[in-house]
MITIPA-732897 format. One record per residue (C-alpha): residue number from 1; residue in one letter; x negated, z, y. Coordinates in steps of 0.02 Angstrom, whole numbers, plus 50000, padded with zeros to 5 digits. Layout:
// residues N
{pt NUM, a, {X, Z, Y}};
...
***
This chain:
// residues 115
{pt 1, m, {50001, 50000, 49997}};
{pt 2, v, {49859, 50051, 50124}};
{pt 3, n, {49797, 49878, 50034}};
{pt 4, t, {49922, 49786, 50111}};
{pt 5, s, {49940, 49851, 50269}};
{pt 6, l, {49769, 49816, 50315}};
{pt 7, i, {49776, 49656, 50279}};
{pt 8, i, {49918, 49632, 50402}};
{pt 9, l, {49833, 49714, 50505}};
{pt 10, l, {49717, 49595, 50510}};
{pt 11, l, {49807, 49453, 50502}};
{pt 12, t, {49917, 49511, 50651}};
{pt 13, t, {49768, 49553, 50751}};
{pt 14, t, {49643, 49386, 50690}};
{pt 15, i, {49821, 49266, 50744}};
{pt 16, c, {49833, 49378, 50932}};
{pt 17, i, {49666, 49348, 50949}};
{pt 18, i, {49681, 49153, 50941}};
{pt 19, a, {49845, 49147, 51028}};
{pt 20, l, {49763, 49224, 51193}};
{pt 21, s, {49610, 49120, 51168}};
{pt 22, v, {49700, 48981, 51173}};
{pt 23, f, {49802, 49018, 51333}};
{pt 24, v, {49615, 49092, 51395}};
{pt 25, i, {49556, 48903, 51354}};
{pt 26, k, {49717, 48818, 51457}};
{pt 27, f, {49703, 48943, 51583}};
{pt 28, v, {49497, 48898, 51645}};
{pt 29, i, {49564, 48699, 51597}};
{pt 30, s, {49666, 48722, 51730}};
{pt 31, i, {49556, 48836, 51843}};
{pt 32, t, {49436, 48669, 51837}};
{pt 33, k, {49551, 48544, 51870}};
{pt 34, l, {49641, 48629, 52011}};
{pt 35, s, {49460, 48634, 52108}};
{pt 36, d, {49430, 48489, 52080}};
{pt 37, n, {49603, 48439, 52159}};
{pt 38, a, {49567, 48566, 52317}};
{pt 39, s, {49354, 48482, 52324}};
{pt 40, t, {49448, 48312, 52333}};
{pt 41, i, {49589, 48377, 52453}};
{pt 42, a, {49458, 48451, 52566}};
{pt 43, t, {49362, 48299, 52584}};
{pt 44, s, {49488, 48210, 52611}};
{pt 45, v, {49560, 48292, 52741}};
{pt 46, s, {49365, 48317, 52808}};
{pt 47, k, {49369, 48142, 52823}};
{pt 48, e, {49522, 48101, 52899}};
{pt 49, i, {49468, 48241, 53020}};
{pt 50, e, {49327, 48167, 53093}};
{pt 51, p, {49348, 48034, 53191}};
{pt 52, t, {49502, 48114, 53292}};
{pt 53, l, {49351, 48245, 53304}};
{pt 54, q, {49255, 48130, 53379}};
{pt 55, e, {49403, 48062, 53485}};
{pt 56, l, {49430, 48264, 53568}};
{pt 57, k, {49248, 48279, 53565}};
{pt 58, e, {49250, 48095, 53662}};
{pt 59, a, {49393, 48167, 53762}};
{pt 60, v, {49301, 48330, 53836}};
{pt 61, k, {49123, 48249, 53863}};
{pt 62, s, {49256, 48133, 54002}};
{pt 63, i, {49328, 48268, 54058}};
{pt 64, n, {49198, 48372, 54089}};
{pt 65, s, {49110, 48197, 54207}};
{pt 66, i, {49269, 48206, 54306}};
{pt 67, a, {49259, 48395, 54334}};
{pt 68, n, {49103, 48379, 54371}};
{pt 69, n, {49112, 48247, 54491}};
{pt 70, a, {49239, 48309, 54566}};
{pt 71, d, {49126, 48477, 54594}};
{pt 72, i, {49005, 48378, 54668}};
{pt 73, k, {49137, 48303, 54786}};
{pt 74, f, {49213, 48450, 54837}};
{pt 75, k, {49042, 48519, 54880}};
{pt 76, n, {49013, 48353, 54975}};
{pt 77, a, {49148, 48397, 55080}};
{pt 78, k, {49138, 48573, 55117}};
{pt 79, v, {48950, 48521, 55171}};
{pt 80, g, {49020, 48387, 55290}};
{pt 81, i, {49158, 48508, 55343}};
{pt 82, a, {49048, 48653, 55387}};
{pt 83, s, {48918, 48528, 55464}};
{pt 84, a, {49056, 48438, 55558}};
{pt 85, l, {49129, 48604, 55633}};
{pt 86, g, {48928, 48676, 55681}};
{pt 87, l, {48908, 48521, 55770}};
{pt 88, t, {49062, 48566, 55870}};
{pt 89, a, {49015, 48732, 55869}};
{pt 90, c, {48846, 48689, 55954}};
{pt 91, f, {48931, 48547, 56076}};
{pt 92, g, {49036, 48687, 56131}};
{pt 93, g, {48904, 48817, 56140}};
{pt 94, k, {48798, 48674, 56255}};
{pt 95, l, {48974, 48624, 56359}};
{pt 96, k, {49036, 48795, 56381}};
{pt 97, d, {48828, 48819, 56441}};
{pt 98, f, {48860, 48678, 56562}};
{pt 99, i, {49012, 48743, 56637}};
{pt 100, q, {48984, 48905, 56661}};
{pt 101, g, {48796, 48834, 56746}};
{pt 102, i, {48897, 48702, 56845}};
{pt 103, s, {49029, 48872, 56889}};
{pt 104, k, {48856, 48967, 56941}};
{pt 105, g, {48804, 48806, 57069}};
{pt 106, i, {48964, 48813, 57141}};
{pt 107, s, {48963, 48986, 57199}};
{pt 108, f, {48792, 48999, 57236}};
{pt 109, g, {48835, 48860, 57368}};
{pt 110, m, {48991, 48924, 57429}};
{pt 111, k, {48879, 49092, 57457}};
{pt 112, m, {48780, 48989, 57549}};
{pt 113, f, {48896, 48900, 57677}};
{pt 114, k, {48940, 49060, 57694}};
{pt 115, k, {48810, 49154, 57794}};
***
């Protein structure tokens, strides 16, 4: 009786190990196929995205050059406005000195004739 029980236990264990081995082998094959498919998908996505990334890179370069040109033009306009204001201030200062000189001269002349 003990002999029969051990033989049945051995057969059951062997069948379970064989079934488990089959499932593990199927699982490994599925995982391998999945990894191959994932690699293929990653490669194709990379090839599809590369031209888009190149276009984005060119667009960023273009936007950067436009921004740099606008910055340079803004600086030039700022310098131009500053120099124009400087010239008018200088001219205004000279004109102010000229008018003060004339008024002093006229007042000096009036004082001379009063005496």
